[in-house]
DRENDOVO-170385 format. One line per field, with one value per residue: residue in one letter; z, x, y of N, C-alpha, C in turn; residue number from 1; chain. Coordinates in Angstrom, 3 decimals, decimal comma. Example, Ala and Ser with C-alpha at 12.3 -4.5 7.8 and 13.67 -1.06 7.14 Angstrom:
# DRENDOVO-170385
type = c(A	S)
npz = c(7,800	7,080)
npx = c(13,190	12,850)
npy = c(-5,690	-2,250)
capz = c(7,800	7,140)
capx = c(12,300	13,670)
capy = c(-4,500	-1,060)
cpz = c(7,800	7,870)
cpx = c(13,200	12,900)
cpy = c(-3,300	0,030)
seq = c(1	2)
mol = c(A	A)
This chain:
# DRENDOVO-170385
type = c(M	K	L	Q	V	M	F	F	A	R	Y	R	E	A	L	G	L	D	A	L	S	V	E	G	P	F	T	C	I	E	Q	L	R	S	H	L	V	R	Q	G	G	A	W	Q	A	L	A	E	P	N	L	M	C	A	R	N	E	E	L	C	K	L	D	E	P	L	A	E	G	D	V	V	A	F	F	P	P	V	T	G	G)
npz = c(0,375	-1,593	-2,392	-4,541	-4,023	-5,262	-5,247	-6,568	-7,366	-5,465	-3,460	-2,928	-1,812	0,382	1,936	2,171	0,607	-1,842	-2,640	-1,275	0,079	0,620	2,434	2,421	2,652	0,080	-2,269	-4,255	-5,570	-4,165	-1,440	-0,686	-0,641	1,145	3,444	3,730	4,018	6,587	8,430	9,128	9,589	7,456	5,484	5,138	2,719	0,577	0,501	-1,143	-3,376	-6,213	-6,729	-8,757	-10,157	-10,979	-12,190	-12,815	-14,477	-15,889	-16,391	-14,269	-12,508	-9,115	-8,373	-9,484	-9,779	-7,536	-7,913	-6,659	-6,444	-8,042	-8,981	-7,733	-8,444	-7,055	-7,820	-8,198	-9,607	-12,939	-14,440	-17,188	-19,453)
npx = c(-13,102	-12,856	-10,755	-9,352	-6,746	-3,929	-1,461	1,548	3,830	6,961	5,927	3,317	3,980	5,430	3,340	1,289	-1,048	-3,185	-4,825	-6,400	-9,272	-9,241	-9,816	-9,698	-8,482	-6,984	-5,010	-2,952	-1,035	1,298	0,599	-1,120	0,789	2,569	0,872	0,162	3,013	3,469	2,304	4,105	6,154	5,823	5,034	6,901	8,048	6,996	8,340	10,483	12,609	12,483	9,915	7,154	4,069	0,614	-2,489	-5,702	-5,113	-3,173	0,065	1,916	3,308	4,132	3,024	0,612	-2,545	-5,577	-8,867	-12,159	-12,939	-10,922	-8,385	-5,597	-2,224	0,727	3,796	7,062	10,114	10,714	13,057	15,084	16,790)
npy = c(-10,007	-12,853	-15,213	-18,029	-19,966	-21,728	-24,272	-25,559	-28,392	-28,255	-26,425	-27,157	-29,817	-29,115	-27,789	-29,562	-29,212	-28,855	-26,731	-23,674	-21,640	-18,202	-15,320	-11,631	-8,373	-7,939	-6,328	-6,936	-9,651	-9,923	-8,977	-11,045	-13,074	-12,331	-12,351	-15,065	-16,213	-15,035	-16,601	-18,396	-21,422	-24,029	-22,505	-20,553	-21,293	-20,164	-17,632	-17,570	-15,738	-16,007	-17,269	-18,045	-17,003	-16,998	-15,613	-16,250	-18,214	-17,122	-16,048	-13,833	-11,013	-10,349	-7,962	-7,996	-6,767	-7,784	-9,220	-9,800	-13,232	-14,343	-16,628	-17,612	-18,874	-20,578	-21,294	-22,971	-21,656	-22,495	-24,713	-25,540	-27,772)
capz = c(-0,996	-1,461	-3,453	-4,449	-4,070	-5,516	-4,740	-7,333	-7,255	-4,047	-2,522	-2,540	-1,006	1,785	2,685	2,261	0,389	-3,321	-2,776	-0,199	-0,048	1,489	2,493	2,981	1,636	-0,618	-3,428	-5,199	-5,204	-3,012	-0,158	-0,476	-0,486	2,481	4,476	3,837	4,607	7,972	9,112	9,627	9,575	6,050	4,512	4,612	1,220	-0,248	0,841	-2,357	-3,967	-7,372	-7,080	-9,899	-9,810	-12,171	-11,962	-13,504	-15,493	-16,837	-15,688	-13,908	-11,502	-7,745	-8,136	-10,341	-8,874	-7,524	-7,943	-5,880	-7,226	-8,628	-8,683	-7,843	-8,314	-6,791	-8,084	-8,131	-10,675	-13,719	-14,927	-18,265	-19,804)
capx = c(-12,601	-12,592	-9,810	-8,950	-5,178	-3,501	-0,213	2,103	5,387	7,264	4,979	2,179	4,384	5,690	2,194	0,610	-2,466	-3,362	-5,392	-7,186	-9,743	-8,633	-10,653	-8,986	-8,521	-5,791	-5,117	-2,141	-0,552	2,225	0,096	-1,445	1,887	3,034	-0,164	0,427	4,470	3,353	1,885	5,471	6,293	5,973	4,480	7,988	8,626	6,451	9,111	11,553	12,485	11,936	8,802	6,359	2,566	-0,333	-3,836	-6,743	-4,321	-2,137	1,455	2,011	4,036	3,536	2,244	-0,697	-4,014	-6,602	-10,417	-13,256	-13,233	-9,741	-7,650	-4,058	-1,481	2,156	4,824	8,595	10,749	11,126	14,405	15,245	18,156)
capy = c(-10,446	-14,088	-15,829	-19,476	-19,990	-23,121	-24,579	-26,650	-28,662	-28,541	-25,732	-28,199	-30,903	-28,534	-27,265	-30,583	-29,128	-28,402	-25,288	-23,258	-20,471	-17,019	-14,059	-10,725	-7,061	-8,137	-5,554	-7,568	-10,918	-9,713	-8,708	-12,303	-13,946	-11,927	-12,783	-16,609	-16,221	-14,560	-17,577	-19,287	-23,036	-24,579	-21,408	-19,813	-21,923	-19,035	-16,445	-17,712	-14,681	-16,270	-17,931	-17,684	-17,025	-16,769	-15,147	-16,829	-19,055	-16,390	-15,751	-12,484	-10,593	-10,171	-6,716	-7,963	-6,524	-8,877	-9,052	-10,893	-14,519	-14,613	-17,803	-17,235	-20,092	-20,258	-22,363	-22,587	-21,391	-23,931	-24,589	-26,065	-28,040)
cpz = c(-0,800	-2,713	-3,388	-4,629	-4,331	-5,462	-5,658	-6,602	-5,543	-3,109	-2,225	-1,693	0,202	2,612	2,819	2,027	-1,130	-3,621	-1,319	-0,696	1,047	1,460	3,025	2,154	0,896	-2,083	-4,689	-4,649	-4,149	-1,590	0,244	0,018	0,925	3,751	4,664	4,468	6,029	8,943	9,715	9,210	7,961	5,064	4,122	3,097	0,257	-0,446	-0,333	-2,983	-5,356	-7,787	-8,190	-9,638	-11,107	-11,458	-12,963	-14,776	-16,234	-15,952	-15,448	-12,928	-10,435	-7,535	-8,919	-9,286	-8,836	-7,378	-7,170	-6,821	-7,751	-8,058	-8,942	-7,567	-8,032	-7,117	-8,209	-9,637	-11,558	-14,595	-16,188	-18,489	-21,311)
cpx = c(-12,261	-11,823	-9,607	-7,346	-4,726	-1,848	0,412	3,636	5,806	6,445	3,968	2,648	4,711	4,585	1,286	-0,966	-2,089	-3,796	-6,151	-7,910	-9,245	-9,606	-9,712	-9,027	-7,283	-5,809	-4,141	-1,668	0,434	1,664	-0,485	-0,413	2,381	2,090	0,058	1,838	4,300	2,911	2,838	5,311	6,518	5,577	5,601	8,461	8,108	7,243	10,222	11,543	11,991	10,715	7,858	4,762	1,877	-1,722	-4,598	-6,084	-3,295	-0,783	1,442	3,066	3,390	2,828	0,913	-1,942	-4,925	-8,071	-11,225	-13,047	-12,051	-9,106	-6,380	-3,388	-0,156	2,744	6,169	9,139	11,042	12,274	14,426	16,663	18,196)
cpy = c(-11,906	-14,725	-17,259	-19,383	-21,428	-23,235	-25,718	-27,142	-28,721	-27,619	-26,755	-29,346	-30,314	-28,273	-28,396	-30,422	-28,532	-26,859	-24,889	-21,881	-19,336	-15,900	-12,954	-9,291	-7,048	-7,352	-6,059	-8,801	-11,088	-9,681	-10,254	-13,151	-13,710	-12,337	-14,344	-16,633	-15,915	-15,733	-18,616	-20,804	-23,172	-23,426	-20,558	-20,251	-20,786	-17,616	-16,451	-16,309	-14,718	-17,068	-17,402	-17,724	-16,730	-16,154	-15,347	-17,465	-18,245	-15,867	-14,226	-12,291	-10,457	-8,921	-6,533	-7,770	-7,670	-8,362	-10,058	-11,947	-14,997	-15,894	-17,605	-18,645	-19,824	-21,579	-21,944	-22,262	-22,625	-23,591	-25,854	-26,723	-28,264)
seq = c(1	2	3	4	5	6	7	8	9	10	11	12	13	14	15	16	17	18	19	20	21	22	23	24	25	26	27	28	29	30	31	32	33	34	35	36	37	38	39	40	41	42	43	44	45	46	47	48	49	50	51	52	53	54	55	56	57	58	59	60	61	62	63	64	65	66	67	68	69	70	71	72	73	74	75	76	77	78	79	80	81)
mol = c(A	A	A	A	A	A	A	A	A	A	A	A	A	A	A	A	A	A	A	A	A	A	A	A	A	A	A	A	A	A	A	A	A	A	A	A	A	A	A	A	A	A	A	A	A	A	A	A	A	A	A	A	A	A	A	A	A	A	A	A	A	A	A	A	A	A	A	A	A	A	A	A	A	A	A	A	A	A	A	A	A)
């Protein structure tokens, strides 16, 4: 399964990249995130408990199922005032 993964805000800054292509047998976004976090270093930023995610431009939860060609985005929690 090939996916496009995008990073926003402080995740983009920490990783030094906007996006990457990933291949693997991921059934949900949490499996993808765990795979990335296991790479260590700057990837640990994605271990935040409150990170937000989207699949194909729609907000979702980490247990969202994935399909071939999906675009997944990770971004930090949004705060307002």
